N, C-alpha and C positions, 0 to 999 in steps of 0.2 A: 525541450525536455519535459517529460511527464513522469511523475512518480505516482503510481497507483498504489496507495498504501491503505491497507484495511486490517481489521482485527479478525482473529480466528473466531471470535464470538460476536461478529458484526451482525447487522440486520440481515434477515433472510434474503432480501433482494440484492444486497451487496454480495453476499456469498454465492448466490445462484448465478450471478452474471460475471463473476471473476474471470472465468475462462473465456467468455465471449469478449470481454474488454481486452484481454490479452491478445486474442486472435485479431480483433479489429485494429489493434495498434502494431501488428507485426511488421508493418512497413516502416515504422518509426524506430530507427536505431537508438534513439535517445529515450525510449520508453522503458520503464522498469516497474515491475509489479513485486510488491513485498507484503508479507503478512506478519503482523506482530502477534505472537502467540499469547492467548489469554486476554487480548484487548477487545473491548466492545466498540460500538460505533463512535463513541465519544472519547475513547482512549482513557476512560476514567481510571485514575490511580496508575496510569502508565506514562506520565509526562516524560520521565527520563528515557524510556524506550522510544517514544515518539520523537523526541528531540534528537536522539542518537541516530535513528534511522534517517531522518531528513538531513542531518548534518553530514553523515557518511555519504549519502547519495549525492548531495550538492557539491561535495569536494571534487568530484570528477569534472566539474565545469570550471 
């Protein structure tokens, strides 16, 4: 299982490669890509959103 989680205000390199990462993982049925709106690379001040996203994703396993 892979959770590719990043923020909408993430580092340029992370944002620029999001689609490539998604395409590269297309063969993995357990890959999920999610964006937390307003989050930067460190998810500053977004602890609740980060924890919720990871917890929701992990419940499928």
